[in-house]
C-alpha positions in Angstrom: -4.2 26.4 -25.0 -7.2 28.5 -25.3 -9.0 26.1 -27.9 -6.2 26.1 -30.4 -5.7 22.6 -30.3 -8.2 19.7 -29.7 -7.7 16.0 -28.7 -10.1 13.3 -28.2 -11.6 12.8 -24.9 -14.3 10.3 -25.3 -13.3 7.1 -23.6 -16.4 5.8 -22.1 -18.7 7.6 -24.4 -18.4 5.0 -27.3 -20.0 6.5 -30.5 -22.3 8.7 -28.7 -23.0 11.8 -30.1 -23.3 15.2 -27.6 -26.2 17.5 -27.2 -25.0 19.5 -24.0 -21.9 19.7 -21.8 -22.4 21.3 -18.0 -19.0 21.9 -15.8 -19.1 21.8 -12.1 -19.2 25.0 -10.4 -16.8 23.9 -7.7 -14.8 21.2 -9.1 -13.7 22.1 -12.9 -12.7 18.2 -13.5 -16.4 17.0 -13.1 -18.3 17.5 -16.4 -21.8 16.1 -17.2 -22.9 15.5 -20.8 -26.1 14.8 -22.5 -25.5 12.3 -25.3 -27.5 10.1 -27.3 -27.9 7.6 -24.5 -28.5 9.8 -21.4 -26.0 11.7 -19.3 -22.8 10.7 -19.1 -20.1 11.9 -16.1 -16.2 12.5 -16.3 -14.7 13.1 -12.7 -11.2 13.7 -14.7 -11.8 16.5 -16.7 -13.1 14.6 -19.9 -10.6 11.8 -19.9 -12.9 9.3 -19.5 -16.7 9.0 -19.1 -19.0 6.7 -17.2 -23.1 6.4 -17.6 -25.0 8.6 -15.0 -28.6 8.1 -16.0 -30.0 6.0 -13.2 -34.0 6.8 -13.2 -33.9 8.2 -16.8 -36.0 6.3 -19.4 -33.6 5.0 -22.1 -32.5 6.7 -25.0 -33.3 10.3 -24.0 -31.4 13.0 -25.8 -30.6 15.5 -23.1 -30.5 19.3 -24.5 -29.6 20.7 -21.5 -27.7 19.9 -18.3 -27.7 22.4 -15.5 -26.4 22.3 -12.3 -27.4 24.7 -9.7 -24.5 26.8 -8.7 -25.5 27.6 -5.0 -26.2 24.0 -4.2 -24.0 21.5 -6.9 -25.9 18.7 -5.8 -29.1 19.7 -7.5 -29.1 19.5 -11.4 -31.7 19.7 -14.0 -32.0 18.2 -17.6 -34.6 18.4 -20.3 -35.0 15.9 -23.3 -36.2 14.6 -26.3 -37.0 10.9 -26.4 -34.6 9.5 -28.7 -36.6 6.2 -29.4 -37.8 5.5 -33.2 -34.8 7.9 -34.3 -36.4 11.1 -32.4 -39.8 10.9 -34.3 -41.9 12.0 -31.7 -45.3 10.7 -32.9 -43.9 7.3 -33.2 -43.3 7.3 -29.1 -45.3 7.0 -26.1 -43.7 10.5 -24.7 -41.8 12.9 -26.7 -39.2 14.0 -23.5 -38.8 14.3 -20.0 -37.6 17.1 -17.6 -35.8 15.6 -14.6 -34.2 16.6 -11.6 -31.4 15.3 -9.4 -30.3 15.9 -6.1 -27.5 13.9 -5.5 -25.0 15.3 -8.0 -26.5 13.4 -10.9 -26.4 10.1 -9.3 -30.1 9.3 -9.9 -32.7 11.3 -11.6 -36.7 11.9 -11.3 -39.2 13.5 -13.4 -40.4 16.9 -12.6 -43.4 17.0 -15.1 -46.3 18.6 -13.3 -48.0 21.1 -15.8 -46.2 19.7 -18.4 -47.2 18.2 -22.0 -45.6 14.5 -22.1 -45.8 15.0 -25.6 -43.5 17.6 -25.8 -39.9 17.9 -26.5 -37.9 19.6 -24.1 -34.7 22.1 -25.1 -33.2 24.8 -23.1 -33.7 25.0 -19.3 -32.2 27.9 -17.2 -32.0 28.6 -13.6 -32.8 32.1 -12.6 -29.5 33.7 -11.3 -31.0 35.3 -8.5 -33.5 32.9 -7.4 -32.5 29.5 -7.8 -36.0 28.1 -7.1 -37.0 29.8 -10.6 -36.5 28.0 -13.6 -37.3 28.7 -17.4 -37.9 25.8 -19.9 -38.0 26.2 -23.9 -40.2 23.3 -25.1 -41.9 22.4 -28.6 -45.3 23.6 -27.3 -43.9 27.1 -25.9 -41.9 28.5 -22.8 -42.8 27.3 -19.4 -41.5 28.7 -16.0 -41.5 26.9 -12.4 -41.5 29.1 -9.5 -40.8 26.1 -6.9 -37.6 24.2 -8.3 -39.6 22.4 -10.9 -42.1 21.1 -8.6 -44.7 22.8 -11.0 -44.9 24.4 -14.5 -46.8 27.1 -15.8 -46.9 28.3 -19.4 -45.4 31.5 -20.5 -46.7 31.9 -24.1 -48.8 34.9 -24.3 -47.8 37.0 -27.5 -45.6 33.9 -29.1 -46.5 33.3 -32.7 -46.7 29.3 -32.4 -46.6 27.2 -29.4 -47.2 23.6 -31.1 -43.9 23.1 -33.5 -42.5 20.0 -33.5 -39.1 20.0 -35.1 -36.6 16.7 -35.5 -33.1 16.8 -34.7 -32.9 20.9 -34.1 -33.9 23.1 -31.7 
């Protein structure tokens, strides 16, 4: 009804909070949610959810789950490490950027050129060239021209590139 009324749709999520939500570009009943414990998937429009975080480190907080509209089997996520209640300095790494090539079933790290002591927030796929990705982090902005294989900083002119924030993007 266009958002006028709402109902609980969290079966399988438990008490997990949700950081991000992505809808499959071809099948609108398929949703992916970034939660306090990684990524959850729904195949029934959000009525039920199951874990879809195979390969991800535990307790990742995905601030972005992005599906490539030209090839929905390709997905990306950018996270903050939620261990120790999200205090970056208490962890061995602060977050990860990951890629799936099988529709979110399994994930692999794509961190070449990124500092693991960074938190990773918004990730965008360029609409005209899907190999070009843009990423905001706690240490600035990065770009990849090869679908996440390598990352380069794009921070010239930014006033600060070393901010660590807690619970806020």
